[in-house]
C-alpha positions in Angstrom: 103.3 115.3 -24.8 103.9 111.7 -23.2 102.9 111.3 -19.7 105.3 110.5 -17.0 103.6 108.1 -14.5 106.5 108.6 -11.9 106.1 112.3 -12.0 106.9 113.8 -8.4 107.6 110.1 -7.2 110.8 110.1 -5.1 112.6 107.4 -2.9 113.9 109.1 0.2 116.6 107.3 2.1 116.9 108.6 5.9 120.0 106.8 6.9 121.7 106.6 10.4 125.4 105.5 10.2 127.9 105.6 13.3 131.7 105.9 13.1 134.2 105.7 15.9 137.7 107.4 15.7 137.6 109.1 12.2 138.1 112.2 10.0 135.8 111.5 7.1 135.9 114.9 5.4 138.6 117.4 6.3 138.4 121.1 6.1 141.2 123.6 4.7 143.2 122.9 7.9 143.0 119.2 8.0 140.3 119.1 10.7 137.0 117.1 10.6 134.3 119.4 9.2 131.7 120.7 11.6 128.5 122.8 11.3 126.4 124.5 14.2 122.7 123.1 14.1 120.4 123.5 17.0 122.8 125.8 18.9 125.5 123.0 19.0 128.5 121.8 17.2 127.9 118.9 15.0 130.2 116.6 13.0 129.7 117.1 9.2 130.4 115.3 5.9 129.8 117.5 2.9 127.2 116.3 0.3 130.0 116.6 -2.3 132.3 114.3 -0.5 129.8 111.5 -0.1 128.4 112.0 -3.5 131.7 111.3 -5.1 132.3 108.1 -3.2 128.7 106.8 -4.2 129.4 107.7 -7.8 132.6 105.5 -7.9 131.1 102.9 -5.9 128.4 102.6 -8.8 131.0 100.8 -10.8 131.0 97.9 -8.3 127.4 97.1 -9.5 127.8 97.1 -13.3 127.5 100.9 -13.8 129.8 102.5 -16.7 130.6 106.0 -15.7 131.0 109.1 -17.7 134.1 111.2 -17.7 134.1 114.2 -15.4 137.2 116.1 -16.3 138.8 119.4 -17.2 141.0 117.5 -19.9 138.2 117.1 -22.4 140.3 117.9 -25.6 142.2 114.5 -25.5 138.9 112.5 -25.0 137.5 114.2 -28.2 140.7 113.8 -30.0 140.7 110.1 -29.4 136.9 109.9 -30.6 137.7 111.8 -33.7 140.8 109.7 -34.5 138.3 106.5 -34.2 135.9 108.3 -36.5 138.6 108.2 -39.1 140.2 111.7 -38.7 144.0 112.1 -39.2 146.1 113.0 -36.3 146.2 116.6 -37.3 142.4 116.8 -38.1 141.6 115.0 -34.6 143.9 117.6 -32.8 142.2 120.4 -34.3 138.6 119.2 -33.8 139.3 117.8 -30.4 140.6 121.3 -29.3 137.8 123.1 -31.1 135.0 120.9 -29.5 136.6 121.4 -26.0 136.8 125.1 -26.5 133.1 125.3 -27.5 132.0 123.3 -24.8 134.3 123.8 -21.7 135.2 127.0 -20.0 138.2 125.1 -18.1 135.7 123.8 -15.5 134.9 120.1 -15.1 132.9 118.5 -18.0 130.7 115.5 -17.5 130.7 113.6 -20.8 129.8 110.1 -21.9 131.4 107.9 -24.3 128.4 107.8 -26.6 128.2 111.6 -26.6 131.9 112.0 -27.3 131.3 109.5 -30.2 128.4 111.6 -31.6 130.3 114.6 -31.5 133.2 113.0 -33.3 130.5 111.6 -36.0 129.5 115.3 -36.4 133.1 116.4 -37.0 133.3 113.6 -39.6 130.1 114.9 -41.4 131.9 118.5 -41.9 134.9 116.8 -43.0 136.9 117.1 -39.9 137.1 121.0 -40.7 137.3 122.4 -37.1 136.1 125.7 -38.1 132.8 124.4 -39.2 131.8 122.9 -35.8 129.0 124.9 -34.2 128.5 125.0 -30.5 124.5 124.7 -30.8 124.9 121.7 -33.0 127.3 120.1 -30.6 125.1 120.7 -27.8 122.2 119.3 -29.7 124.0 116.1 -30.7 125.3 115.5 -27.3 121.9 115.8 -25.7 120.3 113.6 -28.3 123.2 110.9 -28.0 123.1 110.7 -24.0 122.3 107.2 -22.8 122.2 107.1 -19.1 121.0 103.4 -19.2 124.4 102.2 -20.9 127.2 104.6 -20.1 126.2 107.8 -18.2 123.8 106.9 -15.2 126.0 109.0 -13.3 125.0 112.1 -15.3 121.2 111.4 -14.8 121.9 110.7 -11.1 124.0 113.7 -10.2 123.2 116.1 -13.2 125.4 118.3 -15.3 125.6 122.1 -16.0 127.3 123.3 -19.1 127.6 127.2 -19.0 128.9 127.3 -22.9 126.0 124.9 -23.9 122.9 125.2 -21.8 121.1 122.5 -24.1 123.5 120.0 -22.5 122.1 120.7 -18.9 120.6 117.7 -17.1 118.7 118.1 -13.9 119.9 115.7 -11.1 117.7 112.9 -10.2 119.5 112.4 -6.9 119.6 115.1 -4.0 122.1 114.9 -1.2 122.1 116.8 2.1 125.2 117.3 4.1 125.4 114.4 6.5 125.3 115.6 10.3 125.8 114.1 13.6 122.4 113.8 15.4 124.3 115.1 18.6 126.7 117.6 19.9 130.4 116.8 18.8 133.7 118.2 20.0 136.8 117.5 17.8 139.6 116.0 19.7 143.4 115.7 18.9 145.5 112.7 18.4 149.0 113.5 19.3 151.4 110.8 17.4 155.1 110.0 16.9 157.2 108.4 14.4 160.5 106.4 15.1 163.4 106.3 12.8 164.5 102.7 12.2 168.1 103.8 11.5 168.3 106.3 14.4 171.4 106.4 16.5 169.9 108.2 19.5 166.6 107.3 21.4 163.4 109.4 20.8 161.0 110.3 18.3 162.1 111.4 14.8 158.8 113.0 14.1 156.0 114.3 16.1 152.6 115.6 15.0 148.8 116.1 15.7 145.6 114.9 13.9 142.0 116.1 14.7 139.4 113.5 14.7 135.9 113.0 16.2 133.3 110.2 16.5 129.6 110.5 15.6 126.3 108.9 14.5 125.5 110.7 11.3 122.1 111.4 9.6 122.1 111.3 5.9 119.3 112.3 3.8 119.2 111.3 0.1 116.2 111.4 -2.3 116.0 109.9 -5.9 113.6 111.4 -8.2 112.1 108.5 -10.3 110.1 110.8 -12.6 113.3 112.6 -13.5 115.0 109.2 -14.3 111.9 108.2 -16.3 112.4 111.1 -18.6 115.2 109.3 -20.1 115.2 105.8 -19.0 112.8 102.7 -19.5 111.4 101.0 -16.5 113.9 98.0 -16.6 116.6 100.6 -16.7 115.0 102.5 -13.7 114.9 99.2 -11.7 118.7 98.7 -12.5 119.4 102.3 -11.5 117.5 101.7 -8.2 119.6 98.7 -7.4 122.9 100.1 -8.3 122.2 103.4 -6.3 120.9 102.0 -3.4 123.7 99.4 -3.1 126.2 102.1 -3.7 124.6 104.2 -1.0 125.0 101.3 1.5 128.7 100.6 0.4 130.3 104.1 0.1 132.3 105.7 2.7 134.4 108.8 2.6 138.1 108.0 1.9 139.7 110.6 4.1 142.4 109.1 6.5 141.1 105.5 6.0 144.5 104.1 6.5 145.1 105.8 10.0 141.6 106.2 11.3 139.7 103.6 9.4 135.8 104.3 9.1 134.3 101.0 7.8 130.9 101.1 9.7 127.9 100.2 7.7 124.4 101.8 8.3 122.9 101.3 11.6 119.3 102.0 10.3 117.5 103.4 7.3 113.8 104.3 6.8 113.2 104.5 3.2 110.0 106.0 1.9 108.5 106.1 -1.6 106.5 109.1 -1.7 104.7 111.6 -4.0 105.1 115.2 -3.2 107.3 117.6 -1.4 110.6 116.3 0.0 111.0 115.8 3.7 114.4 116.0 5.7 114.7 115.4 9.4 116.5 118.2 10.8 117.5 117.0 14.1 117.3 120.4 15.7 117.2 119.1 19.3 120.8 117.1 19.7 120.2 113.7 20.9 121.5 112.7 24.2 123.5 109.3 24.8 121.9 108.5 28.2 124.7 105.7 28.6 123.6 103.7 25.6 125.4 105.5 22.7 123.9 107.7 20.1 122.5 105.1 17.7 119.4 103.9 19.5 118.2 107.2 20.6 118.7 108.6 17.0 116.7 105.8 15.6 113.8 106.7 18.0 114.1 110.5 17.2 114.2 109.8 13.4 111.2 107.5 13.4 109.2 109.6 15.8 109.6 112.7 13.8 108.8 111.0 10.5 105.5 109.4 12.1 104.5 112.7 13.4 105.1 114.4 10.1 103.1 111.9 8.3 100.0 112.5 10.6 100.3 116.1 10.4 100.7 116.1 6.6 97.7 113.9 5.9 97.0 113.3 2.3 100.1 115.6 1.3 102.4 113.0 2.9 101.8 110.9 -0.4 103.1 107.6 1.0 103.5 104.7 -1.5 105.8 102.7 0.5 107.9 102.5 3.7 110.7 100.3 4.6 112.8 99.9 7.8 116.1 98.4 7.4 118.2 97.4 10.1 115.9 96.4 13.0 114.6 92.9 11.4 117.7 90.6 10.6 115.6 88.8 8.1 115.3 92.0 5.8 118.5 92.5 4.1 119.7 95.1 1.8 118.9 92.8 -1.1 115.4 92.5 0.2 115.3 96.6 0.6 116.4 96.9 -3.1 113.6 94.5 -4.3 111.0 96.2 -2.3 111.9 99.7 -4.0 111.9 98.2 -7.4 108.6 96.9 -7.0 107.5 100.5 -7.3 108.5 100.6 -11.0 106.0 98.6 -13.2 
Protein backbone atom coordinates (compact mmCIF):
# COMPACT_ATOMS: atom_id res chain seq x y z
CA UNK A 1 0.00 0.00 0.00
CA UNK A 2 1.41 3.40 -1.04
CA UNK A 3 1.81 5.77 1.90
CA UNK A 4 0.07 9.13 1.76
CA UNK A 5 2.28 11.89 3.26
CA UNK A 6 -0.70 14.26 3.48
CA UNK A 7 -2.97 11.90 5.40
CA UNK A 8 -5.17 13.86 7.85
CA UNK A 9 -3.64 17.20 6.80
CA UNK A 10 -6.24 19.87 6.11
CA UNK A 11 -6.35 23.49 5.12
CA UNK A 12 -8.99 25.21 7.22
CA UNK A 13 -10.42 28.53 6.06
CA UNK A 14 -12.03 30.66 8.79
CA UNK A 15 -13.54 33.55 6.82
CA UNK A 16 -15.40 36.67 7.94
CA UNK A 17 -17.34 38.51 5.24
CA UNK A 18 -19.74 41.45 5.71
CA UNK A 19 -22.66 42.32 3.44
CA UNK A 20 -25.00 45.33 3.60
CA UNK A 21 -28.60 45.10 2.33
CA UNK A 22 -28.83 41.64 0.73
CA UNK A 23 -30.81 38.44 0.40
CA UNK A 24 -28.00 36.04 -0.43
CA UNK A 25 -29.96 32.82 -0.02
CA UNK A 26 -33.77 32.61 -0.06
CA UNK A 27 -36.03 30.19 1.77
CA UNK A 28 -39.27 28.72 0.41
CA UNK A 29 -41.16 32.04 0.78
CA UNK A 30 -38.39 34.21 -0.66
CA UNK A 31 -37.05 35.50 2.67
CA UNK A 32 -33.36 35.39 3.67
CA UNK A 33 -32.56 32.10 5.38
CA UNK A 34 -32.00 32.17 9.13
CA UNK A 35 -31.08 29.86 12.01
CA UNK A 36 -31.23 30.12 15.80
CA UNK A 37 -27.74 29.85 17.32
CA UNK A 38 -26.87 30.76 20.87
CA UNK A 39 -30.50 31.60 21.58
CA UNK A 40 -30.77 34.33 18.93
CA UNK A 41 -31.71 34.43 15.26
CA UNK A 42 -28.78 34.55 12.84
CA UNK A 43 -28.63 35.20 9.10
CA UNK A 44 -27.72 32.02 7.20
CA UNK A 45 -26.47 31.01 3.78
CA UNK A 46 -26.67 27.28 3.18
CA UNK A 47 -23.56 25.29 2.40
CA UNK A 48 -25.06 24.11 -0.89
CA UNK A 49 -25.69 27.69 -2.01
CA UNK A 50 -22.12 28.87 -1.50
CA UNK A 51 -20.63 25.56 -2.71
CA UNK A 52 -22.32 25.92 -6.07
CA UNK A 53 -20.98 29.43 -6.56
CA UNK A 54 -17.48 28.27 -5.58
CA UNK A 55 -17.73 25.36 -8.03
CA UNK A 56 -18.79 27.65 -10.88
CA UNK A 57 -16.04 30.15 -10.00
CA UNK A 58 -13.39 27.44 -10.41
CA UNK A 59 -13.80 27.85 -14.17
CA UNK A 60 -12.34 31.36 -13.92
CA UNK A 61 -9.08 29.82 -12.73
CA UNK A 62 -8.48 27.23 -15.40
CA UNK A 63 -10.55 24.35 -14.00
CA UNK A 64 -12.60 22.24 -16.42
CA UNK A 65 -15.74 21.14 -14.63
CA UNK A 66 -17.50 17.81 -14.83
CA UNK A 67 -21.21 17.71 -15.72
CA UNK A 68 -23.77 17.49 -12.92
CA UNK A 69 -27.08 16.67 -14.53
CA UNK A 70 -30.14 14.46 -14.72
CA UNK A 71 -29.85 14.50 -18.51
CA UNK A 72 -27.02 11.99 -18.79
CA UNK A 73 -28.37 9.88 -21.66
CA UNK A 74 -27.63 12.57 -24.31
CA UNK A 75 -24.12 12.97 -22.87
CA UNK A 76 -23.43 9.23 -23.18
CA UNK A 77 -25.10 9.11 -26.60
CA UNK A 78 -22.73 11.78 -27.91
CA UNK A 79 -19.73 9.96 -26.45
CA UNK A 80 -20.82 6.73 -28.17
CA UNK A 81 -21.26 8.49 -31.50
CA UNK A 82 -17.75 9.91 -31.16
CA UNK A 83 -16.53 6.37 -30.46
CA UNK A 84 -17.97 5.14 -33.77
CA UNK A 85 -21.52 4.08 -32.97
CA UNK A 86 -24.35 4.63 -35.42
CA UNK A 87 -27.13 6.99 -34.36
CA UNK A 88 -29.34 4.03 -33.45
CA UNK A 89 -26.58 2.25 -31.50
CA UNK A 90 -25.63 5.46 -29.71
CA UNK A 91 -29.24 6.06 -28.68
CA UNK A 92 -29.61 2.53 -27.29
CA UNK A 93 -26.24 2.49 -25.50
CA UNK A 94 -26.59 6.01 -24.14
CA UNK A 95 -30.00 5.19 -22.69
CA UNK A 96 -28.75 1.88 -21.26
CA UNK A 97 -25.72 3.44 -19.56
CA UNK A 98 -27.90 6.18 -18.08
CA UNK A 99 -30.41 3.61 -16.78
CA UNK A 100 -27.66 1.50 -15.19
CA UNK A 101 -25.96 4.42 -13.45
CA UNK A 102 -28.67 7.01 -12.78
CA UNK A 103 -31.91 6.77 -10.81
CA UNK A 104 -33.35 10.13 -11.92
CA UNK A 105 -31.07 12.05 -9.63
CA UNK A 106 -28.23 14.37 -10.57
CA UNK A 107 -25.21 12.42 -11.78
CA UNK A 108 -21.73 13.91 -11.55
CA UNK A 109 -19.75 12.68 -14.58
CA UNK A 110 -16.59 13.87 -16.33
CA UNK A 111 -15.74 13.90 -20.02
CA UNK A 112 -12.97 11.34 -19.47
CA UNK A 113 -15.42 8.99 -17.77
CA UNK A 114 -18.01 9.36 -20.52
CA UNK A 115 -15.32 8.63 -23.11
CA UNK A 116 -14.22 5.54 -21.19
CA UNK A 117 -17.78 4.23 -20.93
CA UNK A 118 -18.27 4.77 -24.66
CA UNK A 119 -15.06 2.83 -25.30
CA UNK A 120 -16.48 -0.05 -23.23
CA UNK A 121 -19.65 0.08 -25.32
CA UNK A 122 -17.49 -0.12 -28.43
CA UNK A 123 -15.74 -3.22 -27.04
CA UNK A 124 -19.08 -5.04 -26.86
CA UNK A 125 -20.01 -3.94 -30.38
CA UNK A 126 -22.38 -1.23 -29.14
CA UNK A 127 -24.83 -3.93 -28.11
CA UNK A 128 -26.67 -2.26 -25.25
CA UNK A 129 -27.78 -5.54 -23.64
CA UNK A 130 -24.17 -6.55 -23.09
CA UNK A 131 -23.37 -3.51 -20.92
CA UNK A 132 -22.99 -4.37 -17.22
CA UNK A 133 -23.38 -1.94 -14.32
CA UNK A 134 -20.36 -3.18 -12.34
CA UNK A 135 -18.07 -2.92 -15.35
CA UNK A 136 -19.39 0.56 -16.10
CA UNK A 137 -18.64 1.69 -12.55
CA UNK A 138 -15.19 0.14 -12.64
CA UNK A 139 -14.33 1.78 -15.96
CA UNK A 140 -15.60 5.18 -14.80
CA UNK A 141 -13.66 5.10 -11.54
CA UNK A 142 -10.47 4.10 -13.36
CA UNK A 143 -10.91 6.86 -15.95
CA UNK A 144 -11.55 9.64 -13.42
CA UNK A 145 -8.90 12.35 -13.86
CA UNK A 146 -9.50 15.15 -11.34
CA UNK A 147 -6.42 17.05 -12.44
CA UNK A 148 -7.69 17.57 -15.98
CA UNK A 149 -11.47 17.51 -16.17
CA UNK A 150 -13.05 16.65 -12.84
CA UNK A 151 -11.50 18.64 -10.00
CA UNK A 152 -15.02 19.51 -8.85
CA UNK A 153 -15.81 15.80 -8.35
CA UNK A 154 -12.70 15.43 -6.20
CA UNK A 155 -13.52 18.56 -4.21
CA UNK A 156 -17.25 18.09 -3.69
CA UNK A 157 -17.57 14.31 -3.84
CA UNK A 158 -19.97 12.01 -5.61
CA UNK A 159 -22.53 9.44 -4.53
CA UNK A 160 -23.98 7.07 -7.12
CA UNK A 161 -26.64 4.90 -5.49
CA UNK A 162 -26.78 2.44 -8.39
CA UNK A 163 -23.00 2.12 -8.72
CA UNK A 164 -21.29 2.44 -5.36
CA UNK A 165 -17.86 1.85 -6.91
CA UNK A 166 -18.15 5.33 -8.44
CA UNK A 167 -18.55 7.01 -5.05
CA UNK A 168 -15.93 9.64 -4.25
CA UNK A 169 -15.33 11.11 -0.80
CA UNK A 170 -15.40 14.92 -0.88
CA UNK A 171 -12.10 16.66 -0.13
CA UNK A 172 -13.86 19.93 0.71
CA UNK A 173 -16.20 20.42 3.65
CA UNK A 174 -18.45 23.50 3.92
CA UNK A 175 -20.40 24.72 6.91
CA UNK A 176 -23.51 26.87 6.62
CA UNK A 177 -22.40 30.49 6.71
CA UNK A 178 -23.89 32.15 9.80
CA UNK A 179 -23.91 35.72 11.02
CA UNK A 180 -21.71 36.23 14.05
CA UNK A 181 -24.44 38.35 15.63
CA UNK A 182 -28.19 38.62 16.07
CA UNK A 183 -30.10 39.52 12.90
CA UNK A 184 -33.69 40.54 12.23
CA UNK A 185 -34.96 40.38 8.66
CA UNK A 186 -36.37 43.65 7.40
CA UNK A 187 -38.92 44.41 4.67
CA UNK A 188 -38.43 46.59 1.61
CA UNK A 189 -41.67 48.03 0.25
CA UNK A 190 -41.32 48.96 -3.41
CA UNK A 191 -43.43 50.34 -6.25
CA UNK A 192 -43.10 50.18 -10.01
CA UNK A 193 -44.32 52.83 -12.43
CA UNK A 194 -45.92 52.27 -15.83
CA UNK A 195 -44.25 54.34 -18.57
CA UNK A 196 -47.50 54.39 -20.56
CA UNK A 197 -49.81 55.10 -17.64
CA UNK A 198 -52.67 57.53 -18.17
CA UNK A 199 -53.25 58.08 -14.46
CA UNK A 200 -50.74 58.89 -11.68
CA UNK A 201 -49.75 56.27 -9.13
CA UNK A 202 -47.95 52.97 -8.92
CA UNK A 203 -48.70 50.23 -11.42
CA UNK A 204 -47.32 47.58 -9.09
CA UNK A 205 -46.47 47.34 -5.40
CA UNK A 206 -44.67 44.61 -3.49
CA UNK A 207 -42.37 43.70 -0.62
CA UNK A 208 -39.04 41.91 -0.37
CA UNK A 209 -37.25 40.78 2.77
CA UNK A 210 -33.56 41.49 3.34
CA UNK A 211 -30.95 41.69 6.07
CA UNK A 212 -27.36 42.75 6.60
CA UNK A 213 -24.73 40.69 8.37
CA UNK A 214 -21.13 39.75 9.00
CA UNK A 215 -20.94 36.05 8.13
CA UNK A 216 -18.56 33.42 9.45
CA UNK A 217 -17.68 30.83 6.80
CA UNK A 218 -15.82 27.62 7.65
CA UNK A 219 -14.37 25.47 4.88
CA UNK A 220 -11.83 22.67 5.14
CA UNK A 221 -9.82 21.10 2.33
CA UNK A 222 -8.47 17.60 2.94
CA UNK A 223 -5.06 17.37 1.27
CA UNK A 224 -4.84 13.66 2.02
CA UNK A 225 -8.03 13.02 0.09
CA UNK A 226 -6.73 15.02 -2.87
CA UNK A 227 -3.40 13.18 -2.73
CA UNK A 228 -5.23 9.87 -3.17
CA UNK A 229 -5.92 10.78 -6.80
CA UNK A 230 -3.57 13.66 -7.66
CA UNK A 231 0.14 14.41 -7.95
CA UNK A 232 1.79 17.20 -5.88
CA UNK A 233 1.80 19.69 -8.79
CA UNK A 234 -1.89 19.04 -9.35
CA UNK A 235 -2.63 19.48 -5.64
CA UNK A 236 -0.88 22.86 -5.68
CA UNK A 237 -2.96 23.87 -8.70
CA UNK A 238 -6.11 22.71 -6.90
CA UNK A 239 -5.21 24.72 -3.79
CA UNK A 240 -4.77 27.87 -5.88
CA UNK A 241 -8.00 27.48 -7.85
CA UNK A 242 -10.01 26.55 -4.75
CA UNK A 243 -8.68 29.46 -2.65
CA UNK A 244 -9.26 31.99 -5.42
CA UNK A 245 -12.77 30.62 -5.98
CA UNK A 246 -13.54 30.90 -2.26
CA UNK A 247 -12.38 34.51 -2.39
CA UNK A 248 -14.36 35.44 -5.49
CA UNK A 249 -17.60 33.45 -5.21
CA UNK A 250 -20.70 35.17 -3.86
CA UNK A 251 -24.25 33.73 -3.85
CA UNK A 252 -26.27 34.94 -6.81
CA UNK A 253 -29.67 35.65 -5.24
CA UNK A 254 -31.10 39.13 -5.93
CA UNK A 255 -27.78 40.52 -7.12
CA UNK A 256 -29.50 42.95 -9.51
CA UNK A 257 -31.71 44.57 -6.88
CA UNK A 258 -29.78 43.98 -3.64
CA UNK A 259 -26.20 43.71 -4.80
CA UNK A 260 -23.88 41.79 -2.51
CA UNK A 261 -20.36 42.41 -3.81
CA UNK A 262 -18.30 42.55 -0.64
CA UNK A 263 -15.04 40.57 -0.43
CA UNK A 264 -13.57 38.97 2.67
CA UNK A 265 -13.00 41.18 5.69
CA UNK A 266 -10.61 38.75 7.32
CA UNK A 267 -9.50 35.14 7.11
CA UNK A 268 -7.41 32.96 9.36
CA UNK A 269 -6.24 30.00 7.32
CA UNK A 270 -4.70 27.10 9.18
CA UNK A 271 -2.83 24.09 7.88
CA UNK A 272 -3.35 21.38 10.47
CA UNK A 273 -3.13 17.68 11.07
CA UNK A 274 -5.95 16.07 13.03
CA UNK A 275 -9.54 16.84 13.96
CA UNK A 276 -11.35 19.69 12.20
CA UNK A 277 -12.09 22.79 14.30
CA UNK A 278 -14.97 25.18 13.61
CA UNK A 279 -15.80 28.35 15.56
CA UNK A 280 -19.39 28.16 16.91
CA UNK A 281 -19.86 31.88 17.73
CA UNK A 282 -22.31 30.71 20.38
CA UNK A 283 -22.21 34.12 22.08
CA UNK A 284 -23.49 36.68 19.56
CA UNK A 285 -21.04 39.49 18.84
CA UNK A 286 -22.06 43.02 19.87
CA UNK A 287 -21.44 45.97 17.53
CA UNK A 288 -20.65 48.56 20.22
CA UNK A 289 -20.90 51.38 17.69
CA UNK A 290 -18.11 50.07 15.46
CA UNK A 291 -19.90 47.53 13.29
CA UNK A 292 -19.63 43.77 13.54
CA UNK A 293 -16.51 43.02 11.52
CA UNK A 294 -13.91 44.21 14.04
CA UNK A 295 -15.40 42.49 17.12
CA UNK A 296 -15.99 39.36 15.00
CA UNK A 297 -12.28 39.26 14.08
CA UNK A 298 -11.41 39.59 17.76
CA UNK A 299 -13.84 36.85 18.77
CA UNK A 300 -12.61 34.52 16.00
CA UNK A 301 -8.89 34.87 16.72
CA UNK A 302 -9.40 34.73 20.49
CA UNK A 303 -11.36 31.48 20.21
CA UNK A 304 -8.86 29.81 17.89
CA UNK A 305 -5.87 30.91 19.97
CA UNK A 306 -7.52 29.53 23.10
CA UNK A 307 -8.35 26.21 21.46
CA UNK A 308 -4.78 25.91 20.22
CA UNK A 309 -3.47 26.31 23.77
CA UNK A 310 -6.00 23.87 25.21
CA UNK A 311 -5.46 21.26 22.49
CA UNK A 312 -1.70 21.16 22.93
CA UNK A 313 -0.04 18.63 20.64
CA UNK A 314 -3.44 17.54 19.29
CA UNK A 315 -3.87 20.91 17.56
CA UNK A 316 -1.38 19.76 14.96
CA UNK A 317 -0.60 23.17 13.51
CA UNK A 318 1.67 23.18 10.48
CA UNK A 319 0.95 26.72 9.34
CA UNK A 320 -1.19 29.75 10.24
CA UNK A 321 -1.88 32.72 7.97
CA UNK A 322 -3.97 35.79 8.77
CA UNK A 323 -5.28 37.62 5.73
CA UNK A 324 -6.93 41.05 5.79
CA UNK A 325 -4.94 43.01 8.39
CA UNK A 326 -1.60 43.38 6.58
CA UNK A 327 -2.06 45.18 3.26
CA UNK A 328 1.22 43.71 2.05
CA UNK A 329 -0.12 40.14 2.34
CA UNK A 330 -2.42 39.67 -0.64
CA UNK A 331 -4.61 36.75 -1.66
CA UNK A 332 -1.78 35.75 -4.02
CA UNK A 333 0.61 35.63 -1.07
CA UNK A 334 -1.86 33.47 0.85
CA UNK A 335 -2.12 31.03 -2.06
CA UNK A 336 1.66 30.73 -2.33
CA UNK A 337 1.96 30.16 1.43
CA UNK A 338 -0.60 27.35 1.29
CA UNK A 339 1.01 25.76 -1.76
CA UNK A 340 4.34 25.62 0.09
CA UNK A 341 2.95 22.85 2.28
CA UNK A 342 2.84 20.47 -0.70
CA UNK A 343 6.28 19.21 -1.70
